[in-house]
PyMOL CGO cylinders between C-alpha atoms (Angstrom):
from pymol import cmd
from pymol.cgo import CYLINDER

trace = [
    CYLINDER, 0.17, -20.89, -21.48, 2.75, -23.18, -19.88, 0.3, 1, 1, 1, 1, 1, 1,
    CYLINDER, 2.75, -23.18, -19.88, 0.78, -25.06, -17.25, 0.3, 1, 1, 1, 1, 1, 1,
    CYLINDER, 0.78, -25.06, -17.25, 2.35, -28.37, -16.37, 0.3, 1, 1, 1, 1, 1, 1,
    CYLINDER, 2.35, -28.37, -16.37, -0.23, -31.13, -15.95, 0.3, 1, 1, 1, 1, 1, 1,
    CYLINDER, -0.23, -31.13, -15.95, -1.81, -32.53, -13.95, 0.3, 1, 1, 1, 1, 1, 1,
    CYLINDER, -1.81, -32.53, -13.95, -3.08, -29.39, -12.28, 0.3, 1, 1, 1, 1, 1, 1,
    CYLINDER, -3.08, -29.39, -12.28, -6.40, -29.32, -10.47, 0.3, 1, 1, 1, 1, 1, 1,
    CYLINDER, -6.40, -29.32, -10.47, -8.45, -26.13, -10.14, 0.3, 1, 1, 1, 1, 1, 1,
    CYLINDER, -8.45, -26.13, -10.14, -11.26, -26.32, -7.61, 0.3, 1, 1, 1, 1, 1, 1,
    CYLINDER, -11.26, -26.32, -7.61, -13.11, -24.32, -4.99, 0.3, 1, 1, 1, 1, 1, 1,
    CYLINDER, -13.11, -24.32, -4.99, -11.40, -24.00, -1.65, 0.3, 1, 1, 1, 1, 1, 1,
    CYLINDER, -11.40, -24.00, -1.65, -12.76, -26.00, 1.29, 0.3, 1, 1, 1, 1, 1, 1,
    CYLINDER, -12.76, -26.00, 1.29, -12.22, -25.78, 5.03, 0.3, 1, 1, 1, 1, 1, 1,
    CYLINDER, -12.22, -25.78, 5.03, -9.76, -28.68, 4.76, 0.3, 1, 1, 1, 1, 1, 1,
    CYLINDER, -9.76, -28.68, 4.76, -7.49, -26.36, 2.72, 0.3, 1, 1, 1, 1, 1, 1,
    CYLINDER, -7.49, -26.36, 2.72, -7.19, -23.69, 5.42, 0.3, 1, 1, 1, 1, 1, 1,
    CYLINDER, -7.19, -23.69, 5.42, -3.63, -24.27, 6.58, 0.3, 1, 1, 1, 1, 1, 1,
    CYLINDER, -3.63, -24.27, 6.58, -2.24, -24.96, 3.10, 0.3, 1, 1, 1, 1, 1, 1,
    CYLINDER, -2.24, -24.96, 3.10, -3.83, -21.81, 1.65, 0.3, 1, 1, 1, 1, 1, 1,
    CYLINDER, -3.83, -21.81, 1.65, -2.53, -19.73, 4.56, 0.3, 1, 1, 1, 1, 1, 1,
    CYLINDER, -2.53, -19.73, 4.56, 1.02, -21.06, 4.15, 0.3, 1, 1, 1, 1, 1, 1,
    CYLINDER, 1.02, -21.06, 4.15, 1.02, -20.63, 0.37, 0.3, 1, 1, 1, 1, 1, 1,
    CYLINDER, 1.02, -20.63, 0.37, -0.35, -17.11, 0.64, 0.3, 1, 1, 1, 1, 1, 1,
    CYLINDER, -0.35, -17.11, 0.64, 2.22, -16.12, 3.25, 0.3, 1, 1, 1, 1, 1, 1,
    CYLINDER, 2.22, -16.12, 3.25, 5.15, -17.27, 1.11, 0.3, 1, 1, 1, 1, 1, 1,
    CYLINDER, 5.15, -17.27, 1.11, 3.70, -15.69, -2.04, 0.3, 1, 1, 1, 1, 1, 1,
    CYLINDER, 3.70, -15.69, -2.04, 3.19, -12.41, -0.17, 0.3, 1, 1, 1, 1, 1, 1,
    CYLINDER, 3.19, -12.41, -0.17, 6.76, -12.49, 1.15, 0.3, 1, 1, 1, 1, 1, 1,
    CYLINDER, 6.76, -12.49, 1.15, 8.20, -12.95, -2.34, 0.3, 1, 1, 1, 1, 1, 1,
    CYLINDER, 8.20, -12.95, -2.34, 5.93, -10.44, -4.09, 0.3, 1, 1, 1, 1, 1, 1,
    CYLINDER, 5.93, -10.44, -4.09, 6.32, -7.65, -1.53, 0.3, 1, 1, 1, 1, 1, 1,
    CYLINDER, 6.32, -7.65, -1.53, 9.91, -8.01, -0.30, 0.3, 1, 1, 1, 1, 1, 1,
    CYLINDER, 9.91, -8.01, -0.30, 10.96, -4.78, -2.05, 0.3, 1, 1, 1, 1, 1, 1,
    CYLINDER, 10.96, -4.78, -2.05, 8.00, -2.76, -0.75, 0.3, 1, 1, 1, 1, 1, 1,
    CYLINDER, 8.00, -2.76, -0.75, 8.28, -3.26, 3.01, 0.3, 1, 1, 1, 1, 1, 1,
    CYLINDER, 8.28, -3.26, 3.01, 11.06, -3.21, 5.61, 0.3, 1, 1, 1, 1, 1, 1,
    CYLINDER, 11.06, -3.21, 5.61, 12.10, -6.77, 6.56, 0.3, 1, 1, 1, 1, 1, 1,
    CYLINDER, 12.10, -6.77, 6.56, 10.74, -6.90, 10.10, 0.3, 1, 1, 1, 1, 1, 1,
    CYLINDER, 10.74, -6.90, 10.10, 7.47, -5.29, 9.05, 0.3, 1, 1, 1, 1, 1, 1,
    CYLINDER, 7.47, -5.29, 9.05, 7.17, -7.70, 6.11, 0.3, 1, 1, 1, 1, 1, 1,
    CYLINDER, 7.17, -7.70, 6.11, 7.53, -10.63, 8.54, 0.3, 1, 1, 1, 1, 1, 1,
    CYLINDER, 7.53, -10.63, 8.54, 4.59, -9.27, 10.56, 0.3, 1, 1, 1, 1, 1, 1,
    CYLINDER, 4.59, -9.27, 10.56, 2.47, -8.80, 7.42, 0.3, 1, 1, 1, 1, 1, 1,
    CYLINDER, 2.47, -8.80, 7.42, 3.29, -12.30, 6.18, 0.3, 1, 1, 1, 1, 1, 1,
    CYLINDER, 3.29, -12.30, 6.18, 2.27, -13.78, 9.53, 0.3, 1, 1, 1, 1, 1, 1,
    CYLINDER, 2.27, -13.78, 9.53, -0.95, -11.75, 9.41, 0.3, 1, 1, 1, 1, 1, 1,
    CYLINDER, -0.95, -11.75, 9.41, -1.70, -13.10, 5.92, 0.3, 1, 1, 1, 1, 1, 1,
    CYLINDER, -1.70, -13.10, 5.92, -1.13, -16.65, 7.12, 0.3, 1, 1, 1, 1, 1, 1,
    CYLINDER, -1.13, -16.65, 7.12, -3.45, -16.28, 10.12, 0.3, 1, 1, 1, 1, 1, 1,
    CYLINDER, -3.45, -16.28, 10.12, -6.14, -14.33, 8.25, 0.3, 1, 1, 1, 1, 1, 1,
    CYLINDER, -6.14, -14.33, 8.25, -6.52, -16.85, 5.47, 0.3, 1, 1, 1, 1, 1, 1,
    CYLINDER, -6.52, -16.85, 5.47, -6.35, -19.79, 7.81, 0.3, 1, 1, 1, 1, 1, 1,
    CYLINDER, -6.35, -19.79, 7.81, -9.16, -18.42, 9.99, 0.3, 1, 1, 1, 1, 1, 1,
    CYLINDER, -9.16, -18.42, 9.99, -11.22, -17.23, 7.00, 0.3, 1, 1, 1, 1, 1, 1,
    CYLINDER, -11.22, -17.23, 7.00, -11.00, -20.54, 5.13, 0.3, 1, 1, 1, 1, 1, 1,
    CYLINDER, -11.00, -20.54, 5.13, -11.64, -22.50, 8.32, 0.3, 1, 1, 1, 1, 1, 1,
    CYLINDER, -11.64, -22.50, 8.32, -14.80, -20.51, 8.97, 0.3, 1, 1, 1, 1, 1, 1,
    CYLINDER, -14.80, -20.51, 8.97, -15.93, -20.67, 5.33, 0.3, 1, 1, 1, 1, 1, 1,
    CYLINDER, -15.93, -20.67, 5.33, -16.64, -16.91, 5.32, 0.3, 1, 1, 1, 1, 1, 1,
    CYLINDER, -16.64, -16.91, 5.32, -17.04, -16.15, 1.63, 0.3, 1, 1, 1, 1, 1, 1,
    CYLINDER, -17.04, -16.15, 1.63, -20.58, -14.84, 1.28, 0.3, 1, 1, 1, 1, 1, 1,
    CYLINDER, -20.58, -14.84, 1.28, -21.12, -14.20, -2.44, 0.3, 1, 1, 1, 1, 1, 1,
    CYLINDER, -21.12, -14.20, -2.44, -17.41, -14.51, -3.19, 0.3, 1, 1, 1, 1, 1, 1,
    CYLINDER, -17.41, -14.51, -3.19, -15.57, -17.49, -4.62, 0.3, 1, 1, 1, 1, 1, 1,
    CYLINDER, -15.57, -17.49, -4.62, -12.07, -18.78, -3.94, 0.3, 1, 1, 1, 1, 1, 1,
    CYLINDER, -12.07, -18.78, -3.94, -10.53, -21.14, -6.46, 0.3, 1, 1, 1, 1, 1, 1,
    CYLINDER, -10.53, -21.14, -6.46, -7.21, -22.81, -5.85, 0.3, 1, 1, 1, 1, 1, 1,
    CYLINDER, -7.21, -22.81, -5.85, -4.78, -24.55, -8.15, 0.3, 1, 1, 1, 1, 1, 1,
    CYLINDER, -4.78, -24.55, -8.15, -3.04, -27.61, -6.79, 0.3, 1, 1, 1, 1, 1, 1,
    CYLINDER, -3.04, -27.61, -6.79, -0.73, -30.33, -7.97, 0.3, 1, 1, 1, 1, 1, 1,
    CYLINDER, -0.73, -30.33, -7.97, -0.05, -33.47, -5.99, 0.3, 1, 1, 1, 1, 1, 1,
    CYLINDER, -0.05, -33.47, -5.99, -2.27, -32.07, -3.22, 0.3, 1, 1, 1, 1, 1, 1,
    CYLINDER, -2.27, -32.07, -3.22, -0.03, -29.00, -2.82, 0.3, 1, 1, 1, 1, 1, 1,
    CYLINDER, -0.03, -29.00, -2.82, -1.65, -25.57, -3.16, 0.3, 1, 1, 1, 1, 1, 1,
    CYLINDER, -1.65, -25.57, -3.16, 0.27, -23.48, -5.67, 0.3, 1, 1, 1, 1, 1, 1,
    CYLINDER, 0.27, -23.48, -5.67, -2.06, -20.52, -6.20, 0.3, 1, 1, 1, 1, 1, 1,
    CYLINDER, -2.06, -20.52, -6.20, -5.51, -19.13, -5.55, 0.3, 1, 1, 1, 1, 1, 1,
    CYLINDER, -5.51, -19.13, -5.55, -7.85, -16.42, -6.76, 0.3, 1, 1, 1, 1, 1, 1,
    CYLINDER, -7.85, -16.42, -6.76, -10.50, -14.77, -4.57, 0.3, 1, 1, 1, 1, 1, 1,
    CYLINDER, -10.50, -14.77, -4.57, -13.18, -12.96, -6.57, 0.3, 1, 1, 1, 1, 1, 1,
    CYLINDER, -13.18, -12.96, -6.57, -16.78, -11.82, -6.48, 0.3, 1, 1, 1, 1, 1, 1,
    CYLINDER, -16.78, -11.82, -6.48, -19.12, -8.91, -7.05, 0.3, 1, 1, 1, 1, 1, 1,
    CYLINDER, -19.12, -8.91, -7.05, -17.59, -5.43, -6.90, 0.3, 1, 1, 1, 1, 1, 1,
    CYLINDER, -17.59, -5.43, -6.90, -18.50, -3.80, -3.60, 0.3, 1, 1, 1, 1, 1, 1,
    CYLINDER, -18.50, -3.80, -3.60, -20.07, -0.68, -5.13, 0.3, 1, 1, 1, 1, 1, 1,
    CYLINDER, -20.07, -0.68, -5.13, -23.13, -2.60, -6.31, 0.3, 1, 1, 1, 1, 1, 1,
    CYLINDER, -23.13, -2.60, -6.31, -22.13, -2.30, -9.95, 0.3, 1, 1, 1, 1, 1, 1,
    CYLINDER, -22.13, -2.30, -9.95, -22.70, -5.20, -12.32, 0.3, 1, 1, 1, 1, 1, 1,
    CYLINDER, -22.70, -5.20, -12.32, -18.96, -5.66, -12.23, 0.3, 1, 1, 1, 1, 1, 1,
    CYLINDER, -18.96, -5.66, -12.23, -16.79, -8.29, -10.65, 0.3, 1, 1, 1, 1, 1, 1,
    CYLINDER, -16.79, -8.29, -10.65, -13.56, -7.89, -8.77, 0.3, 1, 1, 1, 1, 1, 1,
    CYLINDER, -13.56, -7.89, -8.77, -10.51, -9.97, -8.09, 0.3, 1, 1, 1, 1, 1, 1,
    CYLINDER, -10.51, -9.97, -8.09, -9.82, -9.29, -4.43, 0.3, 1, 1, 1, 1, 1, 1,
    CYLINDER, -9.82, -9.29, -4.43, -6.68, -11.42, -4.27, 0.3, 1, 1, 1, 1, 1, 1,
    CYLINDER, -6.68, -11.42, -4.27, -4.60, -13.42, -6.70, 0.3, 1, 1, 1, 1, 1, 1,
    CYLINDER, -4.60, -13.42, -6.70, -1.71, -15.21, -5.06, 0.3, 1, 1, 1, 1, 1, 1,
    CYLINDER, -1.71, -15.21, -5.06, 0.86, -17.50, -6.65, 0.3, 1, 1, 1, 1, 1, 1,
    CYLINDER, 0.86, -17.50, -6.65, 3.57, -19.35, -4.76, 0.3, 1, 1, 1, 1, 1, 1,
    CYLINDER, 3.57, -19.35, -4.76, 7.06, -18.33, -5.96, 0.3, 1, 1, 1, 1, 1, 1,
    CYLINDER, 7.06, -18.33, -5.96, 7.86, -21.87, -7.14, 0.3, 1, 1, 1, 1, 1, 1,
    CYLINDER, 7.86, -21.87, -7.14, 4.79, -21.84, -9.42, 0.3, 1, 1, 1, 1, 1, 1,
    CYLINDER, 4.79, -21.84, -9.42, 5.12, -18.31, -10.83, 0.3, 1, 1, 1, 1, 1, 1,
    CYLINDER, 5.12, -18.31, -10.83, 5.77, -17.95, -14.55, 0.3, 1, 1, 1, 1, 1, 1,
    CYLINDER, 5.77, -17.95, -14.55, 4.12, -21.26, -15.45, 0.3, 1, 1, 1, 1, 1, 1,
    CYLINDER, 4.12, -21.26, -15.45, 0.75, -19.96, -16.60, 0.3, 1, 1, 1, 1, 1, 1,
    CYLINDER, 0.75, -19.96, -16.60, -1.15, -20.67, -13.40, 0.3, 1, 1, 1, 1, 1, 1,
    CYLINDER, -1.15, -20.67, -13.40, -2.10, -17.02, -12.72, 0.3, 1, 1, 1, 1, 1, 1,
    CYLINDER, -2.10, -17.02, -12.72, -3.60, -16.52, -16.22, 0.3, 1, 1, 1, 1, 1, 1,
    CYLINDER, -3.60, -16.52, -16.22, -5.51, -19.78, -15.85, 0.3, 1, 1, 1, 1, 1, 1,
    CYLINDER, -5.51, -19.78, -15.85, -7.03, -18.68, -12.52, 0.3, 1, 1, 1, 1, 1, 1,
    CYLINDER, -7.03, -18.68, -12.52, -7.85, -15.19, -13.82, 0.3, 1, 1, 1, 1, 1, 1,
    CYLINDER, -7.85, -15.19, -13.82, -9.60, -16.78, -16.81, 0.3, 1, 1, 1, 1, 1, 1,
    CYLINDER, -9.60, -16.78, -16.81, -11.59, -19.05, -14.51, 0.3, 1, 1, 1, 1, 1, 1,
    CYLINDER, -11.59, -19.05, -14.51, -12.67, -16.03, -12.43, 0.3, 1, 1, 1, 1, 1, 1,
    CYLINDER, -12.67, -16.03, -12.43, -13.51, -14.03, -15.57, 0.3, 1, 1, 1, 1, 1, 1,
    CYLINDER, -13.51, -14.03, -15.57, -15.57, -16.87, -17.04, 0.3, 1, 1, 1, 1, 1, 1,
    CYLINDER, -15.57, -16.87, -17.04, -17.44, -17.43, -13.78, 0.3, 1, 1, 1, 1, 1, 1,
    CYLINDER, -17.44, -17.43, -13.78, -18.29, -13.73, -13.49, 0.3, 1, 1, 1, 1, 1, 1,
    CYLINDER, -18.29, -13.73, -13.49, -19.32, -13.52, -17.15, 0.3, 1, 1, 1, 1, 1, 1,
    CYLINDER, -19.32, -13.52, -17.15, -21.70, -16.47, -16.67, 0.3, 1, 1, 1, 1, 1, 1,
    CYLINDER, -21.70, -16.47, -16.67, -23.22, -14.62, -13.69, 0.3, 1, 1, 1, 1, 1, 1,
    CYLINDER, -23.22, -14.62, -13.69, -23.88, -11.56, -15.89, 0.3, 1, 1, 1, 1, 1, 1,
    CYLINDER, -23.88, -11.56, -15.89, -20.99, -9.34, -14.88, 0.3, 1, 1, 1, 1, 1, 1,
    CYLINDER, -20.99, -9.34, -14.88, -19.69, -7.24, -17.78, 0.3, 1, 1, 1, 1, 1, 1,
    CYLINDER, -19.69, -7.24, -17.78, -16.37, -6.09, -16.36, 0.3, 1, 1, 1, 1, 1, 1,
    CYLINDER, -16.37, -6.09, -16.36, -13.70, -7.32, -13.99, 0.3, 1, 1, 1, 1, 1, 1,
    CYLINDER, -13.70, -7.32, -13.99, -11.66, -5.02, -11.77, 0.3, 1, 1, 1, 1, 1, 1,
    CYLINDER, -11.66, -5.02, -11.77, -8.52, -5.56, -9.72, 0.3, 1, 1, 1, 1, 1, 1,
    CYLINDER, -8.52, -5.56, -9.72, -6.36, -3.35, -7.51, 0.3, 1, 1, 1, 1, 1, 1,
    CYLINDER, -6.36, -3.35, -7.51, -2.63, -3.97, -7.36, 0.3, 1, 1, 1, 1, 1, 1,
    CYLINDER, -2.63, -3.97, -7.36, 0.28, -2.32, -5.64, 0.3, 1, 1, 1, 1, 1, 1,
    CYLINDER, 0.28, -2.32, -5.64, 2.08, 0.23, -7.80, 0.3, 1, 1, 1, 1, 1, 1,
    CYLINDER, 2.08, 0.23, -7.80, 5.50, -1.17, -6.92, 0.3, 1, 1, 1, 1, 1, 1,
    CYLINDER, 5.50, -1.17, -6.92, 4.77, -4.70, -8.15, 0.3, 1, 1, 1, 1, 1, 1,
    CYLINDER, 4.77, -4.70, -8.15, 5.67, -4.17, -11.79, 0.3, 1, 1, 1, 1, 1, 1,
    CYLINDER, 5.67, -4.17, -11.79, 5.70, -7.88, -12.64, 0.3, 1, 1, 1, 1, 1, 1,
    CYLINDER, 5.70, -7.88, -12.64, 2.11, -8.18, -11.39, 0.3, 1, 1, 1, 1, 1, 1,
    CYLINDER, 2.11, -8.18, -11.39, 1.06, -5.11, -13.36, 0.3, 1, 1, 1, 1, 1, 1,
    CYLINDER, 1.06, -5.11, -13.36, 2.62, -6.55, -16.54, 0.3, 1, 1, 1, 1, 1, 1,
    CYLINDER, 2.62, -6.55, -16.54, 0.79, -9.83, -15.94, 0.3, 1, 1, 1, 1, 1, 1,
    CYLINDER, 0.79, -9.83, -15.94, -2.59, -8.10, -15.70, 0.3, 1, 1, 1, 1, 1, 1,
    CYLINDER, -2.59, -8.10, -15.70, -1.84, -6.00, -18.79, 0.3, 1, 1, 1, 1, 1, 1,
    CYLINDER, -1.84, -6.00, -18.79, -0.93, -9.17, -20.72, 0.3, 1, 1, 1, 1, 1, 1,
    CYLINDER, -0.93, -9.17, -20.72, -4.32, -10.58, -19.69, 0.3, 1, 1, 1, 1, 1, 1,
    CYLINDER, -4.32, -10.58, -19.69, -6.18, -7.65, -21.23, 0.3, 1, 1, 1, 1, 1, 1,
    CYLINDER, -6.18, -7.65, -21.23, -6.54, -5.42, -18.18, 0.3, 1, 1, 1, 1, 1, 1,
    CYLINDER, -6.54, -5.42, -18.18, -6.04, -1.68, -18.61, 0.3, 1, 1, 1, 1, 1, 1,
    CYLINDER, -6.04, -1.68, -18.61, -5.21, 0.82, -15.93, 0.3, 1, 1, 1, 1, 1, 1,
    CYLINDER, -5.21, 0.82, -15.93, -8.31, 2.92, -15.13, 0.3, 1, 1, 1, 1, 1, 1,
    CYLINDER, -8.31, 2.92, -15.13, -6.42, 5.90, -13.71, 0.3, 1, 1, 1, 1, 1, 1,
    CYLINDER, -6.42, 5.90, -13.71, -7.97, 5.36, -10.29, 0.3, 1, 1, 1, 1, 1, 1,
    CYLINDER, -7.97, 5.36, -10.29, -5.37, 5.36, -7.54, 0.3, 1, 1, 1, 1, 1, 1,
    CYLINDER, -5.37, 5.36, -7.54, -5.47, 5.10, -3.80, 0.3, 1, 1, 1, 1, 1, 1,
    CYLINDER, -5.47, 5.10, -3.80, -3.05, 4.70, -0.96, 0.3, 1, 1, 1, 1, 1, 1,
    CYLINDER, -3.05, 4.70, -0.96, -3.23, 1.95, 1.61, 0.3, 1, 1, 1, 1, 1, 1,
    CYLINDER, -3.23, 1.95, 1.61, -1.40, 1.92, 4.92, 0.3, 1, 1, 1, 1, 1, 1,
    CYLINDER, -1.40, 1.92, 4.92, -0.64, -1.63, 6.01, 0.3, 1, 1, 1, 1, 1, 1,
    CYLINDER, -0.64, -1.63, 6.01, 0.05, -0.38, 9.52, 0.3, 1, 1, 1, 1, 1, 1,
    CYLINDER, 0.05, -0.38, 9.52, 3.64, 0.83, 9.19, 0.3, 1, 1, 1, 1, 1, 1,
    CYLINDER, 3.64, 0.83, 9.19, 2.58, 4.46, 8.53, 0.3, 1, 1, 1, 1, 1, 1,
    CYLINDER, 2.58, 4.46, 8.53, 4.09, 4.27, 5.04, 0.3, 1, 1, 1, 1, 1, 1,
    CYLINDER, 4.09, 4.27, 5.04, 1.16, 4.29, 2.60, 0.3, 1, 1, 1, 1, 1, 1,
    CYLINDER, 1.16, 4.29, 2.60, 1.61, 2.20, -0.53, 0.3, 1, 1, 1, 1, 1, 1,
    CYLINDER, 1.61, 2.20, -0.53, 0.16, 3.26, -3.87, 0.3, 1, 1, 1, 1, 1, 1,
    CYLINDER, 0.16, 3.26, -3.87, -2.52, 0.98, -5.33, 0.3, 1, 1, 1, 1, 1, 1,
    CYLINDER, -2.52, 0.98, -5.33, -3.63, 1.11, -8.97, 0.3, 1, 1, 1, 1, 1, 1,
    CYLINDER, -3.63, 1.11, -8.97, -6.92, -0.13, -10.39, 0.3, 1, 1, 1, 1, 1, 1,
    CYLINDER, -6.92, -0.13, -10.39, -7.14, -2.21, -13.55, 0.3, 1, 1, 1, 1, 1, 1,
    CYLINDER, -7.14, -2.21, -13.55, -10.25, -3.23, -15.48, 0.3, 1, 1, 1, 1, 1, 1,
    CYLINDER, -10.25, -3.23, -15.48, -11.22, -5.43, -18.44, 0.3, 1, 1, 1, 1, 1, 1,
    CYLINDER, -11.22, -5.43, -18.44, -14.34, -6.83, -20.05, 0.3, 1, 1, 1, 1, 1, 1,
    CYLINDER, -14.34, -6.83, -20.05, -15.40, -10.31, -18.98, 0.3, 1, 1, 1, 1, 1, 1,
    CYLINDER, -15.40, -10.31, -18.98, -16.22, -11.34, -22.56, 0.3, 1, 1, 1, 1, 1, 1,
]
cmd.load_cgo(trace, "trace")
């Protein structure tokens, strides 16, 4: 793992709202630029920025956890995880987002490990994640971290009437 120090991993607070929203928007733009038409991508990026800003500001996490990684008080990545919605004793990563300037430095694996360890301590045996089929670099990252494709697939329409394939991955927490 190539994490440059000092890097702080901590739970998100309401003070982080704007920084998390901005980081997520730029990460989303970079990761999805080949999947969406430019104008539509701009709308989605703006939606990501506003959604995270309002969610973090309101502190609406319920049983979920959001950890962020920062250096010099700049948010570089975050992971949002919690119990799987189907009531299984399994956890799920709902969102893992890494700013383009931080990608490839070991921050994503570090955050996934933190989520996995937290869920394992809470008694969850497995960890699931859905990712877009067209994001091959993300899929390779999850596979390198021990996730395997489950074969479950679904399509999600982000509002442009062009459904995008999502693939589910799963791994043990221990």
